[in-house]
C-alpha positions in Angstrom: 68.7 102.3 125.3 71.2 102.2 122.8 71.3 99.2 120.6 74.7 98.8 119.3 77.9 100.3 120.6 80.9 100.5 117.9 84.6 101.2 119.0 87.8 102.7 117.8 90.8 100.5 118.4 94.1 102.6 118.4 94.0 104.5 121.8 90.9 103.1 122.8 91.0 99.3 123.2 94.7 98.9 122.2 97.7 101.1 122.5 100.8 100.6 120.1 103.1 102.0 117.6 105.4 101.1 114.7 109.2 100.7 115.4 110.0 102.8 112.3 113.6 102.4 112.3 113.7 98.7 113.1 111.0 98.2 110.0 113.3 100.4 107.8 116.3 98.2 108.6 114.5 95.0 107.9 112.9 96.2 104.6 116.2 97.1 103.3 117.7 94.1 104.6 115.1 92.1 103.0 115.4 94.0 99.8 119.1 93.6 99.6 118.6 89.8 100.1 116.7 90.0 97.1 119.8 91.6 95.0 118.3 95.2 95.1 120.3 98.2 96.4 118.5 100.9 98.2 120.0 103.1 100.9 118.4 104.9 103.8 118.1 108.1 102.0 116.6 106.6 98.7 114.2 104.6 101.2 113.2 108.2 102.9 112.8 109.6 99.3 110.4 107.0 98.1 108.5 107.0 101.3 108.0 110.7 101.2 106.6 110.7 97.8 104.1 108.1 98.6 103.2 109.8 101.7 102.4 112.8 99.6 99.9 110.9 97.7 98.2 109.2 100.8 97.9 112.5 102.5 96.3 113.8 99.2 93.9 110.6 99.2 93.1 111.1 103.1 92.3 114.8 102.6 89.3 113.5 100.8 88.4 111.0 103.1 89.7 107.9 101.1 92.2 105.5 102.2 94.9 103.5 100.7 95.4 99.7 101.2 99.1 98.8 102.7 99.8 97.1 99.4 98.7 100.1 97.3 101.2 102.3 99.6 104.2 100.0 99.5 103.9 99.7 95.7 104.3 103.5 95.6 107.2 103.0 98.1 108.9 100.3 95.7 108.3 101.9 92.7 109.9 105.0 94.1 112.9 102.9 94.5 112.9 101.3 91.0 111.5 98.0 92.3 108.3 96.4 90.7 106.5 94.7 93.7 105.1 91.2 93.2 102.7 89.7 95.5 105.2 87.7 97.5 107.1 90.8 98.1 104.4 93.1 99.3 103.3 89.9 101.7 106.6 89.9 103.0 106.7 93.6 103.7 103.4 93.4 105.4 104.9 90.5 107.6 107.7 92.8 108.6 105.3 95.4 109.3 103.4 93.6 111.6 106.4 92.0 113.5 107.8 95.7 114.2 104.3 96.6 115.5 104.4 97.0 119.2 100.8 96.5 120.5 99.0 95.7 123.8 95.1 95.7 124.2 94.5 98.0 127.5 94.0 95.8 130.5 90.3 96.5 131.2 89.3 95.8 127.5 88.4 92.4 127.9 86.5 92.9 131.2 84.5 95.6 129.4 83.5 94.2 126.2 82.6 90.9 128.3 80.2 93.2 130.8 78.6 94.8 127.3 78.4 91.8 125.3 74.8 90.3 125.5 73.3 93.9 126.3 74.6 95.5 123.2 75.7 94.6 119.7 79.0 95.4 119.4 81.3 96.6 116.3 84.4 98.2 115.5 85.1 101.3 113.2 89.1 101.9 112.8 91.7 103.9 110.8 94.5 102.1 109.7 96.1 101.4 106.2 97.7 98.4 107.6 94.7 97.0 109.0 96.6 96.4 112.1 93.4 97.0 114.4 92.1 93.7 113.1 95.3 91.7 113.7 95.5 93.3 117.5 92.0 91.9 118.1 92.7 88.7 116.8 96.0 87.9 118.4 94.1 89.1 121.8 91.3 86.6 120.9 88.8 89.7 121.2 87.6 89.7 117.7 84.9 87.2 118.4 83.2 90.2 120.7 82.5 92.1 117.5 79.6 91.5 114.5 81.3 93.8 112.2 84.9 95.1 112.2 85.5 98.0 109.7 89.1 99.2 109.2 89.7 102.4 106.6 92.2 100.2 104.9 89.7 97.4 103.8 87.1 99.8 103.0 88.5 102.3 101.2 87.2 105.3 103.3 88.4 106.9 106.6 87.0 108.3 109.7 85.4 111.0 110.1 84.3 110.5 106.4 80.3 109.5 106.8 81.0 106.5 104.4 82.7 104.4 106.9 80.2 105.2 109.8 77.4 104.3 107.4 79.0 101.2 105.9 79.0 100.0 110.0 75.4 100.9 110.4 74.6 98.9 107.3 76.3 96.2 108.4 74.5 96.2 111.6 70.9 96.7 110.1 70.7 100.2 111.8 71.1 102.4 108.7 67.8 103.6 109.7 68.1 104.0 113.4 71.7 105.7 113.5 70.5 107.4 117.1 70.5 103.9 118.9 74.1 103.3 117.8 77.0 104.7 120.1 80.5 105.3 119.2 83.5 104.9 121.4 86.8 106.6 120.7 89.7 108.7 121.9 89.6 111.3 119.0 87.1 114.5 118.9 88.0 115.0 115.5 87.5 111.6 114.0 85.4 109.7 116.4 83.0 112.2 117.9 82.5 114.6 115.0 82.6 111.5 112.1 79.7 109.8 114.7 77.7 113.1 115.2 77.7 113.5 111.5 75.6 110.6 110.9 73.3 111.0 113.5 75.2 108.7 115.9 75.9 109.1 119.4 79.5 109.3 120.6 81.4 109.0 124.0 84.9 110.3 123.9 87.6 108.6 125.9 89.4 111.4 126.9 93.1 110.2 128.6 94.9 112.3 130.6 97.7 114.5 128.9 96.5 113.4 125.8 96.3 115.9 122.6 92.3 115.9 122.9 92.4 116.9 126.4 94.5 119.7 125.8 92.3 120.8 123.1 89.2 120.3 125.6 86.7 123.1 124.8 87.8 123.6 121.1 86.3 120.5 119.5 84.6 120.3 116.4 81.3 118.2 118.1 80.8 117.8 121.4 80.3 114.3 122.7 77.3 112.7 124.3 79.6 111.9 127.3 83.2 112.0 128.3 84.9 108.9 130.3 88.4 108.9 131.6 88.8 105.2 131.6 87.4 102.6 129.4 86.0 101.1 133.1 83.4 104.1 132.9 81.9 103.2 129.7 79.0 100.9 131.0 77.7 103.5 133.5 78.1 106.1 130.9 75.8 104.2 128.4 73.3 103.7 131.2 73.2 107.3 131.8 72.6 108.4 128.1 69.5 109.8 127.1 67.2 107.3 125.4 
């Protein structure tokens, strides 16, 4: 029987996305109110430059903080950002992010609590997963919440998984920890690489579903709904 379960958030415990058009409009309006002149074209150019640096960093398994990324964007606009400006950009980002916890998440977490130790391992530069869990009142289910934007490492890099194992005190027993997520490349391959077990949440019509049979690493179990997780855990080899 597993000792602990770690969860991805986006696409697993919750669904959501940033309304990019609204966010850009609000950012430009905010900057204009501060006396800065920035066009959509200039913003896109600055954003593209920051994204190139972010992709280069992520190719090595690393992650930027929200503040580092938007400092690059602002610098690309000729603006020297301070803490207040970056805090307001984060506030605007969250206000333009539409997210909701999947309906069965609380039910499943309640069923697992007490039987397993629970934690989160999720990729996000903005740390939206922590915000989603806190807003939904689900953060209390987890002993540890590791977000790539906070720890500096991104799934599937082994470092973020090992940090989670260490926080759970199970670094010497990775095989007793099961990671649950919806990405074969990030969740399954990353967990298996450090000796953890992995359960793939395979939703109909998803990219992972379309690529079935060509995954880098095979999950220990596949579920089609989060509600299937408790029984899948019971069926795993000890």
